[in-house]
C-alpha positions in Angstrom: 193.7 199.9 -20.9 196.6 197.4 -21.2 196.5 197.7 -25.0 196.7 201.5 -24.8 199.7 201.3 -22.4 201.4 198.8 -24.7 200.7 201.0 -27.8 201.9 204.2 -26.2 205.1 202.7 -24.7 206.0 200.7 -27.8 205.3 203.8 -30.0 207.5 206.0 -27.8 210.4 203.5 -28.1 210.0 203.3 -31.9 209.7 207.1 -32.2 212.9 207.5 -30.2 214.6 205.1 -32.6 213.4 207.0 -35.6 214.6 210.3 -34.1 218.0 208.7 -33.6 218.1 207.5 -37.2 217.0 210.9 -38.6 219.0 213.3 -36.4 222.3 211.5 -35.7 224.9 209.8 -37.8 224.4 206.5 -35.9 223.7 203.6 -38.2 220.6 201.5 -37.5 222.8 198.5 -36.5 224.4 200.6 -33.8 221.1 201.9 -32.6 219.7 198.3 -32.4 222.8 197.2 -30.5 222.5 200.2 -28.1 218.9 199.3 -27.4 219.7 195.7 -26.4 222.5 196.9 -24.2 220.3 199.6 -22.7 217.6 196.9 -22.0 220.2 194.9 -20.1 221.5 197.9 -18.1 218.0 199.1 -17.2 217.1 195.6 -16.1 220.2 195.3 -14.0 219.5 198.5 -12.1 215.8 197.6 -11.7 214.2 200.2 -13.9 212.9 198.1 -16.7 210.7 195.6 -14.7 208.2 198.4 -13.7 207.9 199.4 -17.4 207.2 195.8 -18.4 204.6 195.5 -15.6 203.0 198.7 -16.9 203.2 198.2 -20.7 203.4 194.4 -21.2 204.2 193.7 -24.8 204.9 197.3 -25.5 208.0 197.0 -23.5 209.0 193.3 -24.1 208.6 193.2 -27.9 211.0 196.0 -28.9 214.8 195.4 -28.7 214.9 196.8 -25.2 212.8 193.8 -24.3 215.3 191.4 -25.8 217.9 192.9 -23.5 215.5 192.5 -20.6 214.9 188.9 -21.5 218.7 188.2 -21.7 219.3 189.9 -18.3 216.4 188.1 -16.6 217.6 184.8 -18.0 221.1 185.4 -16.7 219.8 186.4 -13.3 217.7 183.3 -13.0 220.4 181.0 -14.2 223.0 182.5 -11.8 220.6 181.9 -8.9 220.1 178.3 -10.0 223.6 177.3 -11.4 226.0 179.8 -10.0 228.7 181.4 -12.2 228.0 179.0 -15.1 224.5 180.5 -15.4 226.1 183.8 -16.4 227.2 182.2 -19.7 224.1 180.0 -20.4 221.1 181.9 -18.9 220.7 184.5 -21.6 220.8 182.1 -24.5 218.4 179.7 -22.7 215.9 182.5 -21.9 216.0 183.9 -25.4 216.2 180.6 -27.3 212.5 180.7 -28.4 212.8 184.2 -29.9 216.1 183.5 -31.6 214.8 180.2 -33.0 211.7 181.9 -34.4 213.8 184.7 -36.0 216.1 182.2 -37.7 213.2 180.0 -38.9 211.1 182.9 -40.3 214.3 184.5 -41.8 215.0 181.2 -43.6 211.3 180.8 -44.7 211.3 184.4 -46.1 214.6 183.8 -47.9 213.2 180.6 -49.5 209.9 182.2 -50.6 211.1 185.6 -51.8 214.6 185.1 -53.3 216.7 187.8 -51.7 219.1 189.7 -53.8 221.4 192.7 -53.6 219.9 196.1 -54.2 222.6 197.0 -56.7 
């Protein structure tokens, strides 16, 4: 059942993104940024954790989940280090994902020779 929950929630998040792309004049970059900020806000007010508990990777893998990871990292670091944790917690919590994105982006660029579409 956990797989079905993850599939449904992740699918709904992706479908909402596609609707925003198709029906509004928002650029994909603005939508992605809005999703990260929304993940932080929903985590701050306590509404995202129940969704993560219900859907698992369906809620943590999309960009809303990145915002969730940043907010949880900041919350943990502030509890441990005080105000300094507000500046370091998000980066520390998301370091693995950021490192993987940079590594695989570099690997892809080396293997496939990126070029402009013009």
